[in-house]
C-alpha positions as CSV (number, residue, x, y, z in Angstrom):
1,M,113.1,99.5,93.3
2,K,110.9,101.7,91.2
3,N,107.8,99.4,91.3
4,Q,108.1,98.3,95.0
5,N,105.5,100.9,96.0
6,E,102.9,99.4,93.5
7,V,103.8,95.9,94.6
8,N,103.2,96.8,98.3
9,V,99.9,98.5,97.5
10,L,98.7,95.6,95.3
11,D,99.7,93.1,98.0
12,E,97.8,94.9,100.7
13,L,94.8,95.3,98.5
14,N,94.9,91.6,97.5
15,K,95.1,90.6,101.2
16,G,92.0,92.7,101.9
17,A,90.1,91.2,99.0
18,C,91.0,87.6,100.0
19,M,90.0,88.4,103.6
20,G,86.6,89.6,102.4
21,M,86.1,86.4,100.3
22,D,87.3,84.2,103.3
23,A,84.8,85.9,105.7
24,I,81.9,85.6,103.3
25,H,82.8,81.9,102.6
26,F,83.0,81.1,106.3
27,I,79.7,82.8,107.2
28,M,77.5,81.8,104.2
29,D,76.3,78.5,105.8
30,K,74.9,80.5,108.8
31,V,72.8,82.8,106.6
32,E,69.1,82.0,106.6
33,D,67.8,85.3,105.0
34,D,67.6,84.9,101.2
35,S,68.1,88.6,100.5
36,L,71.2,88.7,102.8
37,N,72.5,85.5,101.1
38,Q,72.1,87.2,97.6
39,E,73.9,90.3,98.9
40,L,76.8,88.2,100.1
41,I,77.0,86.4,96.8
42,R,77.2,89.8,95.1
43,Q,79.9,91.0,97.5
44,Y,81.9,87.8,97.0
45,S,81.8,88.3,93.2
46,E,83.0,91.9,93.6
47,Y,85.9,90.8,95.8
48,Q,86.7,88.2,93.2
49,K,86.7,90.8,90.4
50,I,89.2,93.0,92.4
51,H,91.4,89.9,93.1
52,N,91.4,89.0,89.4
53,K,92.3,92.5,88.4
54,I,95.2,92.5,90.8
55,C,96.4,89.2,89.5
56,K,96.3,90.6,85.9
57,L,98.1,93.8,86.9
58,Y,100.7,92.3,89.3
59,P,103.1,90.9,86.6
60,E,103.7,94.4,85.4
61,Y,105.5,95.1,88.7
62,S,106.7,91.7,90.0
63,R,107.6,88.2,89.0
64,D,106.1,86.9,92.2
65,E,102.4,86.1,93.0
66,P,100.3,88.7,94.9
67,H,100.3,88.1,98.7
68,E,97.2,86.5,100.1
69,T,96.0,86.0,103.6
70,T,98.0,83.5,105.6
71,V,96.7,80.2,106.9
72,M,96.8,81.6,110.4
73,N,94.7,84.7,109.4
74,K,92.2,82.4,107.7
75,A,92.0,80.2,110.8
76,M,91.6,83.3,113.0
77,T,88.8,84.6,110.8
78,W,87.0,81.3,110.8
79,Y,87.3,80.9,114.6
80,G,86.2,84.5,115.2
81,I,83.1,84.0,113.1
82,E,82.3,80.6,114.8
83,M,82.6,82.1,118.3
84,K,80.6,85.3,117.5
85,T,77.8,83.4,115.9
86,L,77.6,80.5,118.3
87,M,74.7,82.0,120.2
88,D,73.4,84.4,117.6
89,K,73.1,83.6,113.9
90,T,70.5,86.3,113.1
91,S,70.9,88.4,110.0
92,S,71.5,91.4,112.2
93,K,74.5,89.7,113.9
94,I,75.9,88.5,110.6
95,A,75.6,91.9,109.1
96,E,77.2,93.5,112.2
97,L,80.2,91.1,111.9
98,L,80.6,91.8,108.2
99,L,80.3,95.5,108.7
100,Q,83.1,95.4,111.2
101,G,85.4,93.7,108.7
102,T,84.3,95.8,105.8
103,N,85.0,99.0,107.8
104,M,88.5,97.7,108.5
105,G,88.9,97.2,104.7
106,I,87.7,100.7,104.0
107,I,90.2,102.1,106.5
108,E,93.0,100.1,104.9
109,G,91.9,101.2,101.4
110,R,91.8,104.8,102.4
111,R,95.3,104.5,103.9
112,L,96.5,103.0,100.6
113,L,94.9,105.9,98.7
114,N,96.8,108.4,100.8
115,H,100.0,106.6,100.1
116,K,101.7,109.0,97.8
117,G,103.7,107.9,94.8
118,T,101.4,105.1,93.5
119,N,100.7,105.2,89.8
120,K,97.2,106.1,88.5
121,E,96.4,102.5,87.4
122,V,97.0,101.1,90.8
123,E,95.4,104.0,92.5
124,S,92.3,103.6,90.4
125,L,92.1,99.9,91.5
126,V,92.4,100.9,95.1
127,Q,89.6,103.5,94.6
128,E,87.4,100.8,93.0
129,Y,88.0,98.6,96.1
130,V,87.1,101.3,98.5
131,D,84.0,102.3,96.5
132,M,82.9,98.6,96.4
133,Q,83.3,98.3,100.2
134,E,81.5,101.5,100.9
135,E,78.6,100.3,98.8
136,A,78.7,97.0,100.7
137,V,78.4,98.9,104.0
138,E,75.3,100.7,102.7
139,K,73.7,97.4,101.6
140,L,74.6,95.6,104.9
141,K,73.1,98.3,107.1
142,Q,69.6,97.3,106.0
143,F,70.1,93.9,107.7
144,L,71.0,95.3,111.2
């Protein structure tokens, strides 16, 4: 299928954006630092923008809906955050956890960029995602 490559890339990108939103949602109630809280609100908004762009672009390639994170992945993310912040809810610990997840997103985004044969519109969206995550890393570093 001609558009299967774009569908696969958009699905992976959407799963990453949804995972980022889930992680931020699950960790927000643990954040006590107002500036970290504001940064997470900004990041959530950026993930939401990427997700919305994917949803708008997706029908050009498929009649289905873009893939999102599974209930199991959401549960595992929530559980991991709960366990890792049980004894340490400092801004430094929260930033560390988010940096680990964001770095995984950057790796996946870079892998998608290296996936040859994707059209320019989809590739541009992947680049936007990677750039957004790289900016998030720089902002989160100040909370370590």
